[in-house]
N, C-alpha and C positions, 0 to 999 in steps of 0.2 A: 903107826896105823894099827888099829885094834880090830880083830875079828869079832864080830858080834853074833851071838846065837839069835836066829831070826824065826819068829813065829807068825803065822797068819791065822786069824780066827775066822772060821767058816763053819756055820751051823754048830757053834759052840764046841768044835773039835779042833785041836791044834794040828797044823800041818807044818812039819819042821823043814824049813829051807835053811839049814845051818851053814855057818861059815861064809856068810855073805860079806864081801869086802867093801867097805865104804871109804872113800877118800873125803877130804874136806869139802870139796865142791858138791859131792853127792849129798852129804849130810846137810850142807847149807841150803839144799834145795827143798828141805822139808821143815814144816812148822813144828816147833817144840814148845809146849807150855812150861811155865816155871815148875809146876808140880812134877811133870814127867822128867824134866831136866834134873831136879833134885833127886828123884828116885833112881834115875840112871847113875848118878854119881854115887848114891848110897850102895848101889849094886856093884860098884867097882868098875863101871864102864868108863874108859878114859878116852877123851877126844884127842885129836892131834895136838902137837906140842904148842901150837900158837895160842892155846887156851880155848875156852868155850866160845864158839862163834855165834854171831847173830843168826839164829836159825829161822827158817820160814815154815818148815813142816818136818814130820818124822814118820818113818815106817819101821824103825828098829825097836825091838822090845825083848829084854832079857827074860828068861823064865822065872827068875827070882822076884820080878816086879809084882806079880800077882798070881793068885791061884786060878789057873785057866778054867778049871772045872766049875768055879763059882761065878764065872762071868755072866752078867746079865746085860742085855742090850737096853740102854736107856734112851739114846739119841743117835741119830744117824745123819751123816751128810757126805757128799761125794768128795773124795780126795782127788786132786788134779795135779798133773805135772806138765808144765808148759801148755796149759789149757787143754790137756788131754786127760780124760777120766782114767785113773789107774786103780781106784779102790774106794773104800768107804771109811770114814772116821766114825768110831763108835764111842759113846759114853758108857764105860763099864764100871763094875763094882767088884772088888775082890772080897776074899773071905773075911777080912778084917773090917769091912765097911768102907774102905777107901775107894774113891771114884777117880777114874783117869780117862783121858782121851787116848784111844788106841786106834792105830791105823790098820785096817783090814785090806790087804793089797792083793789084787788079782795075780794069778800065776804069770800072766804076760808081763806084768810090771817087774816081777822078781827076775824073770829071764832077761828083761831089758837091762837091769842094773847089776846082775851077778853072773857074768859069763864065766870067768875064772880069775885067778890071781895074776896070770900073765897077760891077760887081755881084758882091759878095763874099758867099759863103755864111756868112761869119763875122759878118755884120751883126747887131748887138746886138738889134735889135727882133725879127728873125726868130728868133734863138736863144731869146729870152725867151718868145716866143709858143709855140715848139716845146717849150720846157722845161715851161711851165705846162700846156700841153695834154697832154703825155706823162704828167707826174706827176699831173695831175688825173684822167686816164683810169685810171691805175694805182690811185689812191686810190678812185675810184668802183668799180672792179672788186673791190678788196679789201673795201670795205664791202658790196658785193653778195654776195660769197662768205661773208663773216662772218655777214651776216643770214640767208643761205640755210642755213648750218650751224646757226645759232641756231634757226631754225624746225624743222629736222629733229631737232635734239637735244631741244628742249622739247616736241615733239609728244606723245610718250608721257607725259612728266611732267605735262603739262596735261590730257591726256585721261583718264588713269587715276590715281585716288587711292584705292587699296584700303586697307581696314583689316582685318587678319586676325583681330582679337579680337572674338568674340561676347560682349558684356557684358550682354545682356538678351534675353529671349524673351517670347512672348505669355503665358506662364505668369506672368511678372512683373506682368501687369495682369489676371490671373485669367480668361484666355481660353484655352480648350482648343485645342491645335494638334498636328499631327504633324510631327516632324522627319524629312524624307525625303532620300534620296540616289539619284542615278541617274548612269549612265555615258554620256558623249558618244561619238560615233563615233570620235573620236581618243583615247579611253580616259582622259578626265579625269573626276574625280568631282565632281559638282555637288550642293551642299547647298541645301535649300529648306525652306520651311514650307508645310504645307497647313492652312488654318484653315476648317473647315466651319461652315456656318450651318444652323440648324434648318429643315428642309423647304425648303431652297434649291434652286432649279431653274437658276439662272444662276451661272456661275463666272467670276470675273475672274482673268486671268493677268497679273501685274504685272512689267514689265521696268524695273528701277530705273535711276537715273542713274549717274554715273561715280565717285562718292565714297562712302566709308563701307562699310557692310554692312547686313544685315537688322536688326541691333540698333537702328538709327536709325529704323526704320519702325513702331514700336509705335503711334503716334498714328494712322497709316494703317490698321493692323490693327484698331484700335477702330472707326474710321470705316466700313470696309467690313463689319465684323461687324454694326454697328448698321444698315447698309443692308439687311441680310438676304440677302447673297450669299456664296457660297463664295469664298475667296481663296487663290490659289496665288502664292507669292513665292519667289524664289531668288537666290542670290548668283552673280555671274559668276565664271569661273575667276580664281583669284588673290585673290578677295575672301572674307572670312569663313572658313568651313570648306571652301570649294571649292578643289580643287587646280589647278595649272597657272599659266599666265602670261597676263595680259590681252592681248587683240588683237581687232580688229574681226571678223575671220572667226570667231574663237573665241566671241565674244559671240553671234553669230548661231547657232552650233551649240548653245550652251548653251540659248538660248531655245527652239529647235526641239526639243531633248531634253526640256525641261520640259513643253512642249506634249504630246509623245508620251507622257510619263509620265502627264499629267493625263487624257488620254482613255482610258488603260488602266484607270482606276479605275471601279469599278462604281457609285460614288456621284456621278459627274459626268456631266451631260448634254452629250455632245460637240457637240450642235447649238446649244448656248447658251453658248458661250465668248466672252467679251469680252476682247480684248487691250488692255492699258493700258500706255503707256510714258511715263516722265518724263525730261525733259532728254535726255541722250545715249540713254536708253532709248527715246526716240521713234523713232530710226532703227532700233533693234533690233526694236521692236514692228512697225514698218512692214515690215521685211524678213520678219518672221514671218508677217504677213498675206499676203505674196506666196507663201510656201512652204507654209503650212498653212491649213485652213479655220477661219475665225472668223466670228462673227455680227456683231461691230461692233468699232470701233477708237476708243480714247480717247487723245489726245495731250496731255499736261500740260507746258507750258513746253518743248516739244520742240525739240531741235536741228533746224535746217533742213539745214545741211551744214557739216562741219568746214572745207571749202574756202572756203565763203562767209564764214564767221567769220574765217578767216585772211586773206582778201582785205580785210576791214575793217581789220585790224591791219597788214598789209603789202601795201598796194595796188600797189607796184611790183615785187613778187616773183612769179615763176611758181609760185605755191603749188599749182596743179593738178598740177604734176610733182613738187613737193617733198614733199607730204603723201602718206604711204603709207596712213594710216587716214583715210578720207574721211567715213564715217557720213552718206551722202547721202540723207537722208529726202526731199528735194525730188524726186529722180528716181524714188524708189520710190512716192511718193504718187500719181503720175500713173496708176498701173496698179491701184490698190486701189478696188474697186467697192462694198464694203460700207459701211454707214452710219458716219460719222466725226464725232467731237466734238473740237473744238480748244479748249483752255483755255490762256490766256496772260495774264501780268501786264502791265499798261500801263507799269509802271516796271521791267520786266526789264532788268538791266544786263548780262547775259551774252549773251542772245539777243534782239536788237532786236525790238520789237513790229512794226516794218515787215517784218522777215524772216518773222515768224510769219504776218502777213497774206499774204505771198507764198506761203508753204506752203499756207495755206487756199485762196487763189484758184487755186492749181495743182491742188488736189484735185478729183476728180470728185464729183458729187452722188450720193446725199444726203450733206449735210454741215451742221454747225452750228458757230458760233464763239461762245465764251463768254469775254469779257474780264473781268478783275477788277483792282481797284486793289491792286497789290503788286509785289514784286521777284521775281527768279528763285527765290530760296530761301525765299520767304515761304510757309510751309506753313499759315498761319492759314486762308486761304480754302479750301485743299485739304482741310481737314477741317471746314469750316464747314457750318452748316445750309443756307445759300444754295447751296453746291455740291451738297449732298445732294439738295436739291429739283431741281436742274438735272439731275443724274444719273438720278433717278427718272423725270423727264419724258422724258429721252432713251431710257431703257429701255422706257417705256410706248409711246412713238412707234414703236419698232422691235420691238414684240411680244416684249419681254424681261422683262416684269413678272411 
């Protein structure tokens, strides 16, 4: 190993950082042109015993190579080490007219490579630790970014599963209904069904979940018709025959417009409207009860918060900032003072039962909780005789019979 006299050219004045120790790996990290290589050999500078290595760059320069005082800067480019800028490469001319590429290295780079003879920054253990640490950090960052983009991309795909095809109506099960349409404040056409019941004084306004359309609700139409109440159902924008594109804010507008249409009818008692929300519709129904007057609220397998659900799936990601559509029923339920009935399956695989209990505990009184044995999409209970009796009792207890 040879000690090399080291010069840095700065403002045409040499600064001597002499006795810089270079091992083979350090030298191999720097680019050396054939001209400089030959002149180094002529100057008597000897590389390690393995012979002249394949070099990628150079920062060493012996004083005998050129006349420092006669240096003229001809060309300049940045010199880098492991993608980090450490100096400049200059095209210089010596007193004899010879031109060479010379590296001008910043002081920080010198310090980086020339601690002392006993402590070399080329130590294999140090480099190995630095290598794995750097690459591990880069890998973690890449995974973090990929997962974040994944959450953003899948958000809408998971939240909204519309079906534009209406394949059945209440007429298919011999129940009279009115096909109605109304305009939202942002000029979207919302389609819905109004199913009247004979001598009914109570009207249920149903906010559906995130998939399908009204065609999938015929069993529910039969259930509420047999309960003896009016039923208003509608498709969100982008679903069924409703125009537009799904969005959280749009869903809230759709529900409020449906309510406004409902109370404009002469055959609806505006003082006896019960809002019911299923799954994602739970957040929509809760928002509606904050914006409009309702007599009671029923939440079936309601979402608690899209953010809370995402936290279960991606606990290490800042989903609060990544999710644009939050559907936060949890924050809304705190301010709703009307009677509430919570209905949730013990085996719900989409919205944990513990989350449903959190929603219930957060709600103000009066409130009731009705658990049932079933999954998220288990509609057997939701059209069962047991559920019918529970709803009848809830209506009776709140002067809605």
